Backbone bond lengths (Angstrom), bond angles and torsions (degrees), N, CA, C in turn:
res aa  C-N    CA-C-N  psi(-1)  N-CA   C-N-CA  omega(-1)  CA-C   N-CA-C  phi
1 X - - - 1.474 - - 1.459 106.68 -
2 X 1.372 117.71 149.81 1.466 119.38 -178.84 1.524 111.85 -80.71
3 X 1.391 112.21 -148.50 1.383 117.86 -178.63 1.530 116.52 -66.42
4 X 1.273 118.98 157.18 1.481 118.71 -176.97 1.522 111.22 -62.37
5 X 1.355 114.59 134.72 1.527 122.57 -179.94 1.507 105.60 -67.44
6 X 1.364 113.42 139.20 1.467 119.33 176.87 1.514 109.89 -68.36
7 X 1.312 116.02 140.98 1.415 124.59 176.86 1.486 110.93 -79.13
8 X 1.403 118.28 132.33 1.419 122.33 175.61 1.509 110.56 -105.80
9 X 1.344 116.41 130.80 1.447 116.94 175.62 1.537 111.55 -97.47
10 X 1.260 117.24 123.72 1.511 121.46 175.90 1.454 106.53 -100.14
11 X 1.425 115.56 124.82 1.488 118.37 -174.56 1.587 104.37 -131.90
12 X 1.395 111.80 149.24 1.461 119.12 177.32 1.535 108.80 -67.16
13 X 1.425 111.41 141.06 1.427 119.55 -166.15 1.545 109.84 -80.84
14 X 1.316 121.47 67.77 1.400 124.74 174.25 1.523 107.96 -149.92
15 X 1.400 117.02 -175.65 1.457 118.28 -174.04 1.476 108.29 -69.61
16 X 1.255 117.28 -38.71 1.543 119.01 179.81 1.426 109.32 -60.22
17 X 1.359 117.58 -46.51 1.504 121.06 -173.69 1.519 107.82 -71.16
18 X 1.321 120.09 -41.86 1.476 122.15 173.40 1.512 116.03 -50.21
19 X 1.332 112.52 -56.60 1.524 116.25 175.23 1.514 114.03 -58.76
20 X 1.375 117.60 -41.24 1.502 116.60 175.66 1.511 112.26 -61.01
21 X 1.286 119.62 -31.26 1.435 123.75 177.03 1.528 110.38 -70.88
22 X 1.247 117.62 -45.95 1.443 124.73 177.50 1.488 110.05 -60.42
23 X 1.252 117.71 -49.08 1.532 122.18 175.97 1.456 114.07 -55.68
24 X 1.356 113.92 -54.83 1.537 118.85 -174.60 1.506 111.44 -63.55
25 X 1.375 112.23 -44.12 1.547 118.69 -179.64 1.570 108.50 -54.86
26 X 1.280 116.84 -42.76 1.534 123.22 -172.47 1.576 105.99 -74.14
27 X 1.343 118.07 -43.80 1.391 118.00 -178.29 1.498 113.08 -65.81
28 X 1.362 115.74 -42.39 1.419 119.90 176.06 1.451 113.10 -66.08
29 X 1.259 123.88 -29.67 1.457 126.33 -179.83 1.538 106.64 -74.57
30 X 1.317 114.67 -47.15 1.462 116.48 -172.64 1.580 114.24 -76.35
31 X 1.384 115.47 -33.62 1.399 118.54 -171.30 1.619 109.93 -105.21
32 X 1.272 119.66 -28.33 1.412 119.12 -166.57 1.529 115.13 -121.73
33 X 1.285 113.86 8.02 1.500 118.85 174.92 1.402 117.36 70.73
34 X 1.415 117.00 19.64 1.501 120.98 179.03 1.571 108.02 -87.82
35 X 1.375 111.31 160.16 1.406 117.54 170.13 1.516 104.95 -131.80
36 X 1.375 114.11 74.70 1.455 116.11 -170.30 1.532 117.81 -77.72
37 X 1.247 117.99 151.49 1.485 124.09 166.21 1.519 107.62 -102.80
38 X 1.285 116.67 173.34 1.462 121.03 -179.51 1.545 113.19 -150.49
39 X 1.321 116.72 153.25 1.418 118.99 -178.85 1.570 105.76 -158.67
40 X 1.445 113.62 136.61 1.487 119.27 -172.49 1.536 110.56 -75.52
41 X 1.290 109.98 156.38 1.564 116.22 175.15 1.556 108.09 -139.27
42 X 1.321 112.56 162.38 1.473 116.37 177.82 1.520 105.13 -146.01
43 X 1.461 110.73 174.87 1.426 113.22 -173.98 1.504 119.42 -53.30
44 X 1.354 117.00 -26.75 1.423 118.25 -177.46 1.570 112.59 -71.64
45 X 1.308 115.34 -8.38 1.500 119.54 -179.74 1.570 115.07 -93.60
46 X 1.297 114.21 0.12 1.510 115.81 179.86 1.427 116.50 -89.10
47 X 1.409 119.27 7.00 1.408 119.04 170.92 1.516 110.33 -59.45
48 X 1.350 114.13 139.58 1.503 121.22 -172.78 1.584 110.26 46.32
49 X 1.287 113.32 55.99 1.388 117.42 -177.56 1.522 114.18 -64.27
50 X 1.302 117.62 -18.90 1.529 115.50 176.55 1.504 110.06 -72.02
51 X 1.301 122.75 -22.08 1.433 124.21 179.33 1.585 110.92 -95.53
52 X 1.236 117.38 -0.58 1.508 121.62 179.85 1.449 111.82 -61.17
53 X 1.368 116.50 133.64 1.456 119.44 179.64 1.494 118.24 76.05
54 X 1.360 119.09 11.02 1.369 122.80 -177.66 1.521 112.26 -56.93
55 X 1.295 117.58 130.59 1.473 121.41 -177.06 1.491 120.47 82.12
56 X 1.315 116.43 5.58 1.485 121.51 -177.50 1.506 111.81 -129.16
57 X 1.282 117.05 151.64 1.521 121.03 159.45 1.446 113.21 -80.30
58 X 1.271 115.33 125.42 1.379 115.06 -176.26 1.598 116.59 -145.60
59 X 1.355 115.48 160.10 1.429 122.88 170.91 1.479 111.28 -123.35
60 X 1.289 118.94 152.93 1.494 122.35 172.88 1.499 110.58 -125.16
61 X 1.329 112.31 134.45 1.574 118.97 174.73 1.465 110.60 -132.55
62 X 1.379 111.96 139.99 1.453 117.90 -178.72 1.487 115.57 60.31
63 X 1.230 114.22 32.12 1.501 118.94 -177.28 1.563 109.87 -156.34
64 X 1.302 118.79 175.04 1.425 125.60 -169.81 1.528 112.28 -54.35
65 X 1.375 110.84 145.99 1.446 116.94 175.81 1.521 113.40 -61.62
66 X 1.268 120.30 137.39 1.480 126.82 176.33 1.520 108.91 -133.35
67 X 1.320 119.57 119.24 1.514 120.58 -174.78 1.557 113.45 -68.63
68 X 1.293 116.93 -13.71 1.503 114.26 174.43 1.514 113.51 -95.14
69 X 1.305 117.89 1.80 1.421 119.43 176.04 1.507 116.44 -66.94
70 X 1.332 123.88 126.35 1.472 120.35 -176.63 1.474 109.85 -71.51
71 X 1.429 114.17 -29.80 1.541 117.25 -179.79 1.639 99.65 -134.78
72 X 1.332 109.90 137.82 1.490 114.57 177.90 1.413 112.13 -151.19
73 X 1.351 117.85 123.17 1.490 123.33 179.52 1.529 107.40 -138.51
74 X 1.384 112.45 126.45 1.477 118.75 177.25 1.550 110.54 -151.69
75 X 1.303 112.02 158.02 1.532 117.66 179.34 1.523 110.28 -126.94
76 X 1.335 118.11 9.58 1.508 118.59 177.30 1.560 111.09 -76.39
77 X 1.282 117.22 127.44 1.451 117.15 172.21 1.511 119.63 -58.82
78 X 1.334 112.53 -18.65 1.527 118.16 -175.50 1.525 109.17 -107.58
79 X 1.327 115.13 26.73 1.577 120.38 -173.59 1.468 111.04 -67.97
80 X 1.388 123.36 -25.24 1.481 121.53 -172.65 1.555 102.84 -99.14
81 X 1.275 110.69 126.34 1.456 118.87 -175.08 1.549 113.42 -83.23
82 X 1.248 114.78 -21.01 1.491 119.91 178.25 1.613 107.15 -143.48
83 X 1.357 115.28 157.44 1.499 116.89 170.33 1.493 114.08 -58.45
84 X 1.414 117.23 -30.92 1.386 117.90 -179.14 1.553 110.89 -66.56
85 X 1.349 116.59 -40.02 1.409 116.15 174.48 1.527 116.02 -66.50
86 X 1.272 114.51 -38.09 1.487 118.41 171.03 1.524 114.27 -52.38
87 X 1.295 114.00 -43.49 1.492 121.16 -179.01 1.540 110.83 -67.64
88 X 1.322 122.12 -20.74 1.338 126.62 -178.89 1.538 113.67 -81.71
89 X 1.356 115.02 -17.24 1.439 118.50 -170.84 1.590 109.48 -88.09
90 X 1.335 113.48 133.07 1.489 121.71 169.41 1.529 107.16 -140.68
91 X 1.236 119.61 132.23 1.475 121.02 178.19 1.559 106.02 -56.39
92 X 1.279 114.28 141.42 1.520 121.46 178.94 1.478 112.16 -155.59
93 X 1.362 114.03 -171.80 1.463 117.49 -178.64 1.441 111.16 -65.00
94 X 1.331 121.82 -15.78 1.491 123.18 -176.20 1.487 114.09 -126.50
95 X 1.329 118.87 -7.44 1.454 119.48 177.67 1.572 109.59 -122.59
96 X 1.328 113.64 140.82 1.544 117.06 175.74 1.541 106.77 -154.08
97 X 1.286 110.54 131.95 1.462 116.99 174.54 1.613 106.84 -127.70
98 X 1.392 116.75 132.22 1.436 119.58 179.28 1.457 107.33 -145.39
99 X 1.329 114.03 96.42 1.527 118.50 -176.32 1.555 115.29 -70.04
100 X 1.357 114.90 -8.92 1.453 118.94 177.01 1.599 111.83 -91.26
101 X 1.324 116.29 -8.09 1.356 118.69 175.62 1.484 113.37 -70.64
102 X 1.398 121.48 129.97 1.459 119.52 174.94 1.525 117.43 -58.63
103 X 1.297 115.86 -28.30 1.445 120.64 179.49 1.470 111.71 -157.22
104 X 1.324 121.10 177.48 1.495 125.05 -169.92 1.531 114.25 -84.71
105 X 1.357 118.78 -39.57 1.442 116.94 -171.95 1.525 114.18 -56.40
106 X 1.389 119.14 -51.55 1.442 116.17 176.35 1.436 119.51 -50.31
107 X 1.328 119.86 -30.98 1.348 123.74 176.50 1.537 111.66 -64.78
108 X 1.293 116.65 -46.20 1.513 124.22 -176.97 1.541 106.02 -65.80
109 X 1.365 121.66 -42.19 1.310 125.15 -177.10 1.550 112.20 -70.42
110 X 1.240 115.71 -41.86 1.482 118.82 173.17 1.501 112.80 -61.01
111 X 1.295 118.38 -50.07 1.413 128.95 174.15 1.555 115.22 -48.45
112 X 1.396 114.07 -52.11 1.378 124.76 -178.91 1.511 110.64 -63.41
113 X 1.461 116.43 -43.14 1.411 119.45 179.47 1.547 111.61 -67.21
114 X 1.296 118.49 -44.45 1.482 122.93 -174.03 1.504 109.56 -74.10
115 X 1.379 118.62 -45.13 1.425 122.56 -172.43 1.450 115.78 -91.33
116 X 1.299 114.76 -31.15 1.587 115.24 -173.93 1.571 111.93 -119.23
117 X 1.359 115.40 2.52 1.421 117.05 178.92 1.522 116.00 74.22
118 X 1.296 118.06 24.40 1.460 121.03 -177.89 1.544 111.19 -75.12
119 X 1.372 111.67 133.19 1.465 115.05 174.85 1.491 106.83 -93.14
120 X 1.378 121.93 116.82 1.359 128.01 -170.81 1.552 109.62 -80.19
121 X 1.254 114.65 123.88 1.576 115.36 178.21 1.570 111.17 -76.46
122 X 1.303 113.38 155.37 1.473 117.61 -178.21 1.471 109.70 -60.05
123 X 1.283 127.06 -37.82 1.400 126.98 -179.26 1.516 113.99 -57.03
124 X 1.384 114.34 -38.93 1.480 118.13 177.72 1.598 109.70 -76.48
125 X 1.279 120.99 -30.84 1.476 125.76 173.36 1.506 109.85 -56.60
126 X 1.413 113.16 -46.06 1.522 118.91 -178.74 1.415 106.50 -66.16
127 X 1.386 119.80 -49.08 1.524 119.89 -177.86 1.535 112.55 -56.50
128 X 1.317 112.38 -39.91 1.532 116.79 -179.32 1.606 109.24 -64.08
129 X 1.331 119.89 -41.32 1.343 123.13 178.09 1.552 111.57 -62.83
130 X 1.264 119.19 -43.55 1.449 121.95 -178.37 1.567 106.69 -72.74
131 X 1.308 120.55 -34.50 1.387 123.59 178.90 1.539 109.16 -62.86
132 X 1.250 119.53 -40.87 1.484 125.06 177.29 1.525 106.99 -61.26
133 X 1.271 115.08 -48.49 1.518 118.31 -177.87 1.530 113.47 -67.00
134 X 1.151 116.99 -42.18 1.571 125.24 179.31 1.492 107.19 -64.35
135 X 1.336 119.82 -62.42 1.400 123.39 -170.11 1.445 113.23 -66.62
136 X 1.314 121.17 -33.18 1.429 122.80 177.67 1.472 113.55 -91.86
137 X 1.335 117.94 2.00 1.429 120.56 -179.90 1.510 113.84 63.77
138 X 1.329 117.83 35.95 1.386 123.88 -174.38 1.590 113.65 -84.10
139 X 1.324 115.36 28.63 1.419 118.42 -179.68 1.520 115.07 -65.90
140 X 1.289 114.40 151.55 1.475 121.29 -174.51 1.626 107.62 -60.98
141 X 1.248 115.52 -39.36 1.479 123.80 179.16 1.530 109.37 -162.70
142 X 1.393 110.96 177.91 1.481 113.62 -175.61 1.491 110.07 -72.13
143 X 1.244 119.44 -25.07 1.475 120.70 176.20 1.513 112.49 -59.43
144 X 1.403 114.64 -44.45 1.468 119.28 177.89 1.472 110.43 -64.57
145 X 1.277 118.34 -39.49 1.529 123.08 -176.74 1.516 107.53 -61.66
146 X 1.291 118.36 -45.91 1.485 126.70 -175.18 1.451 114.88 -82.84
147 X 1.282 117.24 -46.70 1.478 119.79 -175.97 1.530 117.00 -115.94
148 X 1.250 117.88 11.90 1.478 122.89 177.50 1.420 111.63 -56.20
149 X 1.434 118.33 138.23 1.450 123.92 -169.54 1.549 110.67 -120.61
150 X 1.293 122.08 9.42 1.458 124.55 174.77 1.363 109.57 -64.93
151 X 1.422 117.60 157.20 1.495 122.01 -178.00 1.408 114.78 -50.51
152 X 1.376 117.71 -49.64 1.482 120.14 -175.87 1.506 110.25 -64.63
153 X 1.274 118.38 -36.34 1.446 121.62 -177.81 1.526 110.80 -74.51
154 X 1.343 119.65 -29.23 1.418 123.94 170.20 1.481 114.88 -63.70
155 X 1.412 116.32 -41.73 1.459 128.22 176.57 1.613 106.11 -60.26
156 X 1.331 113.73 -54.49 1.450 119.18 -176.98 1.417 113.30 -59.32
157 X 1.431 115.48 -40.55 1.393 120.77 176.97 1.454 115.44 -60.92
158 X 1.340 112.03 -42.48 1.504 123.12 -179.67 1.450 111.46 -56.41
159 X 1.395 116.93 -40.42 1.444 120.04 -176.84 1.534 114.52 -58.24
160 X 1.388 119.07 -25.20 1.436 125.07 173.82 1.481 114.35 -66.63
161 X 1.233 119.08 -17.08 1.509 121.86 175.16 1.486 116.70 -126.19
162 X 1.412 114.66 24.02 1.390 121.14 178.92 1.573 114.14 -52.27
163 X 1.294 115.83 134.72 1.469 118.56 177.30 1.407 117.59 -58.26
164 X 1.348 113.61 -34.69 1.542 118.73 -174.12 1.560 105.05 -168.57
165 X 1.316 117.20 166.51 1.391 120.08 174.84 1.591 114.74 -71.14
166 X 1.368 117.74 -24.15 1.456 116.99 171.96 1.524 113.26 -62.65
167 X 1.398 115.50 -36.39 1.458 116.97 177.61 1.538 112.27 -61.03
168 X 1.350 113.95 -43.34 1.483 118.28 177.81 1.520 112.21 -60.52
169 X 1.369 117.33 -36.41 1.471 117.66 175.44 1.531 112.33 -68.02
170 X 1.381 115.57 -31.03 1.482 123.01 176.03 1.541 106.31 -64.97
171 X 1.319 121.86 -38.00 1.418 118.97 179.69 1.514 113.36 -73.37
172 X 1.239 121.07 -26.25 1.373 120.65 173.27 1.494 110.83 -67.39
173 X 1.279 119.71 -37.67 1.465 121.25 171.73 1.375 112.49 -58.93
174 X 1.334 122.54 -42.36 1.477 131.21 -178.37 1.505 102.16 -61.39
175 X 1.348 120.35 -54.64 1.502 124.68 -176.11 1.589 112.84 -57.76
176 X 1.339 111.02 -30.41 1.506 114.72 -177.10 1.547 111.35 -78.03
177 X 1.280 117.54 -12.30 1.462 121.00 -178.15 1.528 115.37 -113.97
178 X 1.248 117.55 -16.10 1.542 120.04 -175.28 1.462 112.23 -149.73
179 X 1.376 119.32 -173.98 1.398 119.58 -174.56 1.459 113.15 -99.63
180 X 1.397 114.45 -179.05 1.464 118.91 -168.40 1.592 108.35 -68.48
181 X 1.408 116.83 -40.60 1.431 114.64 -175.78 1.508 113.27 -66.33
182 X 1.391 115.95 -31.62 1.442 117.71 179.82 1.577 108.61 -71.35
183 X 1.266 120.98 -39.16 1.389 124.59 -178.54 1.574 109.06 -67.37
184 X 1.357 114.44 -41.89 1.457 118.48 179.43 1.514 114.09 -66.95
185 X 1.367 118.35 -18.91 1.392 117.17 -175.84 1.550 110.15 -104.25
186 X 1.332 117.31 15.15 1.361 122.56 172.65 1.612 110.76 -65.23
187 X 1.284 123.51 136.14 1.369 121.90 179.53 1.506 116.27 -60.15
188 X 1.344 117.65 -39.02 1.416 123.23 177.32 1.608 110.57 -62.51
189 X 1.345 115.68 -45.38 1.399 118.57 176.89 1.634 114.88 -65.14
190 X 1.278 112.12 -43.50 1.530 118.69 170.08 1.501 113.85 -50.72
191 X 1.229 112.49 -42.09 1.500 118.72 -179.36 1.537 110.28 -65.58
192 X 1.394 114.11 -48.20 1.438 119.11 179.61 1.512 110.39 -64.81
193 X 1.316 115.71 -43.37 1.544 119.98 179.03 1.492 109.60 -54.43
194 X 1.375 116.74 -51.38 1.472 118.69 -179.35 1.520 114.63 -54.78
195 X 1.265 115.59 -38.01 1.504 122.99 178.85 1.609 104.87 -68.57
196 X 1.282 117.90 -42.58 1.498 121.90 -179.28 1.529 109.14 -65.03
197 X 1.328 116.33 -40.89 1.453 118.50 -178.67 1.600 110.69 -65.67
198 X 1.286 115.63 -41.63 1.406 120.07 174.15 1.562 111.82 -59.13
199 X 1.330 112.20 -44.69 1.476 116.62 173.19 1.505 115.61 -56.52
200 X 1.375 115.71 -44.63 1.479 121.77 177.76 1.518 109.63 -59.82
201 X 1.307 117.89 -44.62 1.496 119.39 -178.72 1.580 112.38 -64.35
202 X 1.281 112.06 -38.42 1.478 115.58 176.87 1.533 110.77 -71.23
203 X 1.272 118.14 -38.13 1.464 121.84 178.33 1.452 112.72 -63.22
204 X 1.334 121.43 -37.29 1.398 124.67 175.42 1.549 109.23 -63.88
205 X 1.415 117.34 -36.64 1.413 117.69 179.93 1.464 111.83 -72.10
206 X 1.318 115.25 -31.95 1.575 118.54 -171.54 1.545 109.83 -89.58
207 X 1.250 117.57 -11.78 1.469 114.54 -174.08 1.443 117.29 -68.32
208 X 1.285 124.78 -40.19 1.443 119.13 -169.46 1.595 114.26 -63.66
209 X 1.366 124.58 -32.55 1.424 121.32 173.67 1.477 114.18 -70.88
210 X 1.331 121.73 -12.68 1.518 121.94 175.14 1.433 114.21 -79.37
211 X 1.387 123.50 -7.29 1.391 124.30 173.56 1.409 117.52 -62.91
212 X 1.316 120.13 114.28 1.516 122.55 178.90 1.491 112.21 -82.10
213 X 1.416 115.43 -39.84 1.514 119.27 -174.70 1.419 108.83 -167.39
214 X 1.336 116.87 150.98 1.473 121.54 171.92 1.480 104.86 -117.84
215 X 1.413 115.61 99.79 1.391 124.11 -179.75 1.456 112.02 -82.27
216 X 1.311 126.12 86.87 1.384 128.18 -167.28 1.422 112.01 59.24
217 X 1.381 116.94 -109.01 1.501 122.78 -179.22 1.564 107.55 -107.65
218 X 1.327 116.86 22.00 1.529 116.93 172.21 1.502 108.70 -118.20
219 X 1.381 112.50 132.06 1.439 116.95 -179.05 1.520 107.81 -103.81
220 X 1.378 113.28 133.56 1.510 119.41 177.56 1.479 107.79 -116.89
221 X 1.385 117.38 126.52 1.391 121.79 -176.71 1.587 110.37 -132.95
222 X 1.328 114.84 159.84 1.404 121.95 178.69 1.514 110.90 -132.01
223 X 1.367 116.69 97.68 1.418 125.81 -175.98 1.553 108.39 -109.72
224 X 1.333 113.30 32.09 1.529 117.56 -173.62 1.486 115.45 -71.16
225 X 1.301 119.43 -21.83 1.499 124.36 177.41 1.456 109.45 -59.11
226 X 1.341 117.39 134.58 1.466 122.14 179.36 1.469 109.42 -67.85
227 X 1.383 121.01 -17.28 1.401 125.14 -178.14 1.541 114.99 -85.29
228 X 1.364 110.87 -1.39 1.518 117.50 -178.02 1.528 105.94 -103.05
229 X 1.382 115.91 124.82 1.463 117.08 172.87 1.424 112.95 -76.26
230 X 1.303 115.37 156.86 1.525 120.07 -178.31 1.502 109.36 -111.37
231 X 1.290 116.94 134.56 1.471 126.96 168.07 1.589 109.33 -128.21
232 X 1.278 113.04 116.81 1.504 118.94 -172.08 1.581 110.39 -52.31
233 X 1.386 115.00 -45.03 1.463 115.55 -173.94 1.569 114.32 -96.06
234 X 1.320 117.68 8.88 1.427 120.34 178.58 1.511 112.57 -54.93
235 X 1.293 119.83 -40.19 1.566 115.63 178.17 1.448 113.10 -55.15
236 X 1.335 116.09 -42.84 1.469 120.65 -176.16 1.438 113.13 -82.43
237 X 1.288 120.29 -21.00 1.478 124.93 174.67 1.584 108.55 -68.33
238 X 1.388 113.25 -44.86 1.438 118.38 -177.91 1.533 110.28 -85.32
239 X 1.301 118.11 -26.95 1.427 118.14 -170.19 1.643 108.16 -136.35
240 X 1.365 111.55 68.35 1.384 115.90 -179.64 1.516 121.11 -57.22
241 X 1.302 115.08 -18.86 1.487 121.18 -175.64 1.433 110.09 -83.33
242 X 1.392 129.42 -9.89 1.406 125.62 -178.19 1.506 108.38 -82.80
243 X 1.387 116.12 156.68 1.433 121.44 173.36 1.507 111.05 -96.44
244 X 1.381 119.14 -29.03 1.443 120.10 -179.47 1.452 112.36 -132.07
245 X 1.286 120.21 154.45 1.472 126.31 169.08 1.482 109.81 -132.46
246 X 1.323 117.41 135.80 1.436 125.30 -179.83 1.457 110.23 -131.12
247 X 1.401 125.28 131.21 1.382 120.97 -178.10 1.533 109.25 -159.27
248 X 1.303 110.98 170.77 1.484 123.96 -179.29 1.421 107.27 -111.24
249 X 1.362 118.81 128.77 1.403 125.79 175.37 1.590 114.67 -133.36
250 X 1.328 118.87 153.72 1.423 123.61 -177.22 1.613 108.33 -76.70
251 X 1.270 116.15 153.53 1.434 119.03 171.73 1.591 105.81 -139.11
252 X 1.301 115.83 172.79 1.526 120.06 174.86 1.515 108.81 -58.27
253 X 1.359 115.45 -34.28 1.480 118.19 -169.95 1.516 113.25 -96.89
254 X 1.401 118.68 -6.07 1.439 118.29 -177.57 1.549 109.04 154.88
255 X 1.293 117.29 -119.41 1.439 126.49 -179.15 1.491 115.41 -134.45
256 X 1.323 118.03 136.40 1.490 122.67 -173.57 1.563 105.23 -121.36
257 X 1.409 110.50 138.03 1.462 120.31 168.66 1.526 110.29 -98.21
258 X 1.370 116.91 119.97 1.455 123.10 -178.43 1.499 107.44 -110.08
259 X 1.387 121.37 139.63 1.300 121.45 174.79 1.598 103.48 -139.74
260 X 1.389 116.13 142.51 1.444 121.50 176.68 1.417 113.31 -150.43
261 X 1.399 114.14 156.80 1.507 120.62 173.41 1.469 106.90 -91.02
262 X 1.296 122.00 146.67 1.343 125.89 175.69 1.554 112.78 -71.79
263 X 1.299 121.31 111.89 1.456 125.86 -167.66 1.492 108.56 -66.85
264 X 1.411 120.02 -23.60 1.458 124.39 -178.84 1.540 111.64 -101.56
265 X 1.334 116.29 3.24 1.474 117.69 174.72 1.488 107.67 -155.80
266 X 1.321 116.84 61.64 1.472 120.29 -173.01 1.513 107.01 -71.55
267 X 1.433 110.67 162.72 1.425 119.88 -179.05 1.492 107.25 -91.81
268 X 1.424 111.87 -179.07 1.498 115.73 177.45 1.520 105.22 -119.10
269 X 1.290 119.37 34.00 1.424 121.93 179.01 1.592 113.41 -92.88
270 X 1.300 114.47 166.53 1.497 115.51 175.18 1.487 109.21 -96.63
271 X 1.410 118.51 11.05 1.460 116.85 -173.87 1.504 108.37 -65.24
272 X 1.339 116.01 141.57 1.435 123.28 -177.29 1.561 107.07 -120.02
273 X 1.290 113.86 105.08 1.486 118.98 -171.80 1.544 111.33 -63.49
274 X 1.368 114.18 -37.64 1.559 118.38 -177.42 1.589 107.11 -61.69
275 X 1.332 115.57 -45.57 1.483 121.31 -177.40 1.533 109.85 -64.70
276 X 1.317 115.35 -40.40 1.428 119.41 176.13 1.463 111.74 -60.66
277 X 1.336 116.86 -45.55 1.416 122.88 -174.12 1.691 106.44 -68.87
278 X 1.268 113.61 -30.39 1.486 117.37 -175.61 1.574 110.69 -63.13
279 X 1.375 113.91 -32.02 1.406 120.23 175.07 1.468 115.88 -65.35
280 X 1.426 116.35 -19.27 1.403 122.07 172.76 1.486 115.19 -106.06
281 X 1.394 118.39 21.35 1.430 120.14 179.94 1.445 117.33 89.35
282 X 1.373 116.89 4.02 1.405 119.94 -172.48 1.567 107.92 -113.21
283 X 1.307 118.62 -146.92 1.445 126.16 -175.91 1.470 112.55 -173.96
284 X 1.386 115.35 -169.41 1.390 120.41 169.29 1.561 110.84 142.66
285 X 1.240 118.32 -155.93 1.507 124.22 -179.12 1.611 108.72 -108.70
286 X 1.243 112.84 -179.30 1.538 117.26 177.95 1.542 108.36 -60.05
287 X 1.291 120.60 -38.57 1.504 119.68 -169.13 1.547 108.64 -103.52
288 X 1.248 120.54 -1.96 1.471 115.38 -177.67 1.560 107.84 -161.34
289 X 1.395 115.18 139.82 1.440 116.78 174.10 1.517 109.20 -166.72
290 X 1.351 110.57 -177.64 1.511 120.14 -176.30 1.503 113.43 -157.26
291 X 1.346 112.48 162.58 1.403 123.16 173.03 1.431 117.19 -149.95
292 X 1.271 122.60 157.19 1.440 129.22 -173.07 1.520 112.04 -116.97
293 X 1.328 121.53 76.36 1.428 120.44 -178.22 1.571 109.91 -66.77
294 X 1.352 114.99 168.83 1.493 119.60 -163.18 1.530 108.17 -75.51
295 X 1.325 121.46 -22.79 1.505 120.15 -177.56 1.508 105.89 -157.92
296 X 1.395 112.87 173.80 1.522 117.28 -178.86 1.488 113.77 -59.77
297 X 1.370 117.40 -42.33 1.459 120.39 -177.84 1.565 108.78 -57.26
298 X 1.303 111.54 -50.65 1.498 116.16 178.64 1.639 115.45 -61.00
299 X 1.339 113.00 -40.14 1.473 118.27 174.55 1.493 111.27 -57.72
300 X 1.418 117.57 -45.14 1.433 116.94 -175.34 1.598 109.66 -69.94
301 X 1.336 116.71 -33.79 1.418 121.96 178.00 1.589 110.73 -64.78
302 X 1.361 114.63 -44.37 1.449 118.97 178.45 1.603 110.80 -63.58
303 X 1.339 114.28 -44.49 1.476 115.61 179.89 1.569 110.05 -58.20
304 X 1.297 116.23 -45.98 1.455 120.68 -178.53 1.513 110.55 -57.57
305 X 1.380 114.76 -46.77 1.439 118.85 -178.65 1.535 116.61 -63.69
306 X 1.380 112.39 -39.43 1.480 119.36 174.66 1.496 112.29 -63.78
307 X 1.333 115.63 -46.47 1.493 119.81 174.36 1.471 112.87 -53.13
308 X 1.320 119.94 -42.96 1.392 126.95 177.96 1.397 114.12 -59.80
309 X 1.460 116.39 -49.05 1.458 125.74 178.15 1.523 109.84 -55.65
310 X 1.308 117.04 -44.30 1.466 122.78 -173.25 1.539 106.16 -69.63
311 X 1.294 117.95 -43.08 1.471 123.04 177.31 1.530 109.04 -55.48
312 X 1.353 118.45 -45.42 1.391 121.67 -173.47 1.503 106.22 -70.45
313 X 1.329 120.09 -34.08 1.460 121.31 -179.53 1.492 109.86 -67.29
314 X 1.383 115.94 -37.29 1.513 119.71 177.53 1.566 109.35 -65.86
315 X 1.307 114.39 -40.92 1.504 115.93 -173.00 1.514 109.12 -73.51
316 X 1.340 118.10 -21.37 1.489 121.25 -178.98 1.470 111.29 -91.84
317 X 1.316 119.08 -2.94 1.486 125.24 -179.39 1.584 109.80 -95.29
318 X 1.301 113.45 153.28 1.544 113.52 173.65 1.507 107.89 -64.60
319 X 1.317 115.78 146.60 1.477 121.11 175.58 1.460 109.69 -61.51
320 X 1.367 114.86 149.43 1.410 120.70 175.59 1.533 111.85 -73.13
């Protein structure tokens, strides 16, 4: 056999996943003699998950468990697609799952420090702190979530208007070599950020007419038109009194059902959005999740069903 095949890191296509890929690629390069490449993935790529990555050496971060991954780190409670996959997982030198972690980068950094003797640079510590804040929606208030201007928030905002997935991969490379402020000051990122900020402003204006119903403290909206911009926290910006928002949005691959709990007005239910989404072929965390039904009609049906489930959960819980 010839020279060792390069390892490819598959990472979830968001700020958390980007930083996780940047961290792992750097650690493996510095400590384990790897020269990894990386490419983003999303839920629409888990079809025939058993065959994923066939013929390549790969790692997976911030995404579903795969038994052939040489390295795997994730924090999603819905990471195991089947009971059989769950049975194959054991924490090891190369695999780690911690559903209590707010995001993936701190897990990798702690593991690398404790298992591999990695000295964590300050820039990665900062990225990990911001990753926790962004992925767990631990913003101080909805204004910071929507209009925050710190470097990490500018990068995360820019992702919503990325020109293509290759550009996101390029940003991972930048994060692996320098700090957040330097990446955020790149001319190409600034250009994308300005487009994303304009999209945000337009999305806030366009959101109110998309509301289909307000089922108690659950907001149901339909933003499936490609002419409607999306802002993740628009429901809670316009309707701060609701506990949950469920909606349909377009993606490059079709239509996505998104559901989330209001970080600034959480419920007292045991409802687990990620587990609910898992029954529709998606996943996520207790407070946020998503799924990709086969078409628009199915997406609208699923959104309505999930909104009804959350409303029932609220009605069954003691009042706040």
